[in-house]
N, C-alpha and C positions, 0 to 999 in steps of 0.2 A: 722760426723759433724752435730750438731743440730743448726739450724738457726731459730730465732724467726721472721718468715716471717711477721706476723702481725705488729710487732714493726718496722721492716724495711720499710714496706709499709707506716706506719703512719709517720715515720721520713721523708721519701721522700715527702709525701704530705705536711707536715708542712713546708718544706723548700721552697715550690713553692710560688712565689709572684703572686697570681692570685685570682679569686673570690672564695668565700666559697663553692659554688656548685662544681666547678672544683676541688678544693682541696679534697672535700668529695669523688668525683669519683676516684681520684688517691688513696685515702685511702681505697677504696673498691676493686679495681681491682688489683689482684696479678701480678705484672710484671713478676716475675720469671716463672709463669705458661705459658708465651708466648715466652720465650727465649729458643732457642734450646741448647742442651748440648755443642755443639761446636760453639764458637764465635771467633771473631778476635778483640782483645782490641784496637789496633791502626789502624785497617783497613788493614794493610799490615803486612807481616811477619808471624811468626808461630801462629797457632790457639791456643786457650785456651779451654781445655776440662774440663767439670764439674766433670767427674769421677776422674781425676788425681789431680785437683786443686779446690776442691769444695769451699773453703773459698774465694779464689781469684775470682772465678766465681760469688759467691753470692755478694761480695763487688761491683763488676763491675755492676751487674744487678740493684742494688739499689742505685748506684751513679747517680748523675745528669749528665750523659754522654750518648752519642750515642753508641750503641752496634752493631757492624757489624755482621750480622747473615748469610750472604752468600757472597761469592766472585766468580768471573768468571761465573756468572749466574748459579752457582751450578754444573758446569762441572768439577771443580777442587778445591783443597784446597789452591791453590796459584793463585793470580790474583787480579784484581781491585775489590773493594767492589761493590756489585750489589744489596744488600738489607740490611736493618738495622732496629733496633728499635731506633727511634729518641730520642734526648735528651729530657727528661721530661719537662724542662723549655720551650723549643721550642714548644713541643706538647701543653702545657697549653696556651702558647701565641697564637698559631694558633686557638685553640678551642675558646679562648676568643674573638679573632678578628672576628670569624664567628657569634658572637652574637646569640648563640643558646639558645633556651628555651625548656622546656618540650613540646613535640609535634612537634618541628621543624623537617622538613624532610631534611636529609643531605645525599649528595653523596660524598663518600670518594674515591679518586683516589689513589690507591696503598695500598692494604690491608696489605702486608708485613707479620708480625708475627700475626696480629689480635689484638694486644694490644690497638691501638688507636681506632679500631672499638668497642672494649668492653667499653672503656671510653665514646664513643659517645652513646652507648646503655644505659649506666647509666644516661646520661644527657638528652636524648630526647626520650628514649624508643626504644627497639630493632626493633619494627615494622616500625620505621621511618628511619632506617639506611640501605643504600645500599652501599656496598663497592666493588670496582673493582680491580682485580689483574691480570696482564698480564701473570704471571708465574703459570701454572697449579699446579705445585708441591707446591709452596708457598701457593696458595689458598687452596689446600686440607689440608695442615698442619694447616692453620689458622682456617678452619672450625672445625677441630677436637678439637683444643684448645678452641675455643669459645663454642662448644657444651658441652665440659667437664665441663665448668663453668656455663652452663645454659643460654648462650647468643645466640640469634638466629637472627642476622641481615641477610639481603639478601647478600650472597657472590656470585659475578659474575666473571667468567674468561673471560678476554678480554682486548682489548686496551683501556685504559682509555681516550684517546684522540678522540675516535670514537663517532659518533652520534648514538650510539646503545642503549642508555638508555632512549629514549623518552617514551617507554612503561611504565615507572615508573611515568610519570607525571612530574610536575614542583617540583623543590626542593627549600627550603629556603636557602640552602647554599651548596657550593662545597668546600671541603677541599682536596687539593692535597698534598701528602706526597713525591712528587718528584718534581724536578726543571724543568721548561720549558723555552725555548727561545721564542717560539711562543705560546701564550695562545690559546688553542683549541677553536674555535668558538662554538663548541657543549656545552661547559661548560656554556657559557653565555646564549645560547638558552634554556638551561634546568633549569635555575634559574628564579624564579618569579621576577617581577619588585620590586625593593627594597631589593631583596636578595643579598647575598654576595658570592664572590669567593675569597678564601684565597689560595694563591699558592706561592711557591718559584719561582723566576723569575731571569733569567740571561740575561744581555744585549748582549751577544755573546756566541757562543758555546765554550765549553772547558775552561771556566774560573774556577779558584780555588774556587771562592765564588760567591754569588749573593745577591739578595734582597728578602724580603718578601712583596708581594703585597696583599693589601686588596682592592678588586674591588667591588663597589656597582653597581648592574645591574639596568639600566634604559632604557627601550625600546630596541633599536638595538645596544646598546653598554654598556660597563662597565668601570668604572674608579675609581681611588682613589690613595692616597699617599702610598709610601712605608713605612712600619713599622720599617724598620731597615735591617740589613744584615742577611743572612742565608747561610747555606751550606748543600745542599741535592744532592743526586744522580739524574742524569738526567732521565726524562721520556724515556723509552727505544727507542721509535720511534723517539726521537729527540737527540739521542747520536751523538757526533761528530764523523764523519767518513772520515774526510778530509786528513788524513795522517800526515806525519811529517812536522815540521815547514819549511817554504820556504827558510830560510837563511842557511840551512845546505849546506856546501861546496860552497856557493854562493860568488862571488866576489862583492865588494861594487861598486855601480854605483855612489855614492856620499858619501863624508865624511865631517862632520862638527863637531863643538865643542859646549859644553854647559858649562857655568861657574858653576861648582859644579858637583854633581854626578847625571847623568840623570836617573839612575835606581830609584832614590827616587821619581821622577816625576810619572812614570807609575806604580810603585809598592807600593807607599805610600798611604796616606789617600784618595787621589783623584782617585784611580785606577778605581773604578766602575763608578764614575761620568765621567771620561774621555772616557771610552768605551761607555757610554750612549750618550755622546755628539759627539764623533768623530769616534767610531768604524765602522765596527766590526773587532776585531782582537783577537788573542790569546796571552798569555803572559807566560813567564817562565824564569828560570835561568839555565845557563849551565856552569859547572865548567871546563873551558878550557882556561882561561886567562893565559898568560905567567907569569904574576906577581902574580899568585895564587888567583886572585879575580874572582868571577863568573861574567859573563855578563848577562844582561837581554835581552831576545829576544822577538820581536813582530812579529807576522805572521798574515797577513790578512786572513779572511775567505771568502772573495768575489773576490780575485785576488791573483796572485803570488807575492804580495808585502811583504816586510820584513824590519826589522831594528834590529841592534845590538847596545846595549847601554853599554859602558864600564865605569868602575869606575873613570877613569881619565878624563872623560868629552867627550871622543871621541864617535861619532855616525856614524855608517855605515848604508846605506840604499840601497834598490834596488826594482825594480818592478814599475808598473804604478802608484801606490800611494806612497806618502812619509809619512809613518806612523808616524815617529817622528815629522815631521812638523805639522801633524794634531793634535798629542797629545800635542805638545808645544802650539799651538794656543788655544786649548781647555783649557789647564792648565792656560794660561795667562787670558783667559776670565773668568774662574772659580775664579781665584784669585782676579780679578778686581771686581767680584760680591760679595766679602766677604767670599769666600770659603764655600758656602752653603753645609750642610750635606745631606746625601742621603735621609733623611726624609723630605727634602724640595722638593724633586722630586716626581713625580707620573707617573702613566701609564694609558692610555686609550686604550681600545681594542674594535673594532667593530665586529659585527657578521660575517662580510666578511673576518675577519682575519687581517685587518689593525691595526697596533699598533703605538702608538707614546708616547714618554716620554716627560714630561713637567716639568717646574720649577715654583713653587709658585702657578700658576693659570692654570687650564686645558683649559680655554677658552681665556685668554688674555696674558699669559706669553710666554716666548720662548719655543719652542718645537722642537723635533727631531724625524723623522720617524724611526720606527723599524720594518722592515718586518720579524723579527725573523730569520728563517734559511736561508733566501735569502740575496741578496746584498742590500746595502743602496743606491747605485748609486754614482754619482760623487759629489753631493752637500751635504756635511755633516754639513754645517753651521746651527746655530740656526735660526729657523723661528720665527720672531718677529711680 
């Protein structure tokens, strides 16, 4: 099979809604040179091999899609995705949010394949790029790919959340290619005043999606509005390790009803807002309803509390927190405020690790504490 890689590269770059400089970088860096021969198109299920399906492989590589390049941390060909080449649209969006210029110094958290590091080299100069990868095998592969194309950023093996990069001086930006629940204070400390941290952020562990945060550093804190939704693999040191949902085989301590389908409340358009305002909890669907309908489950990450939400309006709850009651109160509050979108919310992070989410105004609007991987405590109401 003969592929016109230059044309594929140019077509991908032209499709991106971004700045001319970023488009040009995508037009120069060959994505296929950074993608391994074995990938997982849907993240789960059987892998796709370049050798046996070269045309399908090439089409996937130059589609505006994320490509899973490792599962199960490389220990098996079957398991959850553990590394990927992000969707080019999202990559361009994050690079643009970082407000990079030629000569900007940037710290990338999560080298992965090395493709994003190569784009950064094109934009700011390879001498200004430091990229950190926790997986030694992935880091070595990325180095080889970068070297083969003449890119020489500084590739470091280590935990991207650690304060181990101070020797490189202050950066103008940090770009994380993994999602966090708690923004590491080291990222703020290592960015100059006025610099930017761009990171996927989730309001609770183990959610199926999250938000893209653009935080401007000022003194001992950083803050800014969310740019929209995102879906990234978790920073490995912040993966959820809390086990199964609490409602498994649990008998309801209380049963109530909702007029309508309560699943639509927690799994609908307000899902992330509710977790930001009332969480922390996990969410999911389980196909075990006698009527053939899945129920939605909620499971607290700070206590053994749980809720089951059925299509017929029935709500079962247990544990010290009443998760549905919290979600319902937050939903009614959100509705009364005109159903603000996620981009009306923002995040402020202090260098001591304290986090808070706010609506409309970081200083004068309602806000909610978010200690990340810890518990929120008993009072989850908005601070006004």
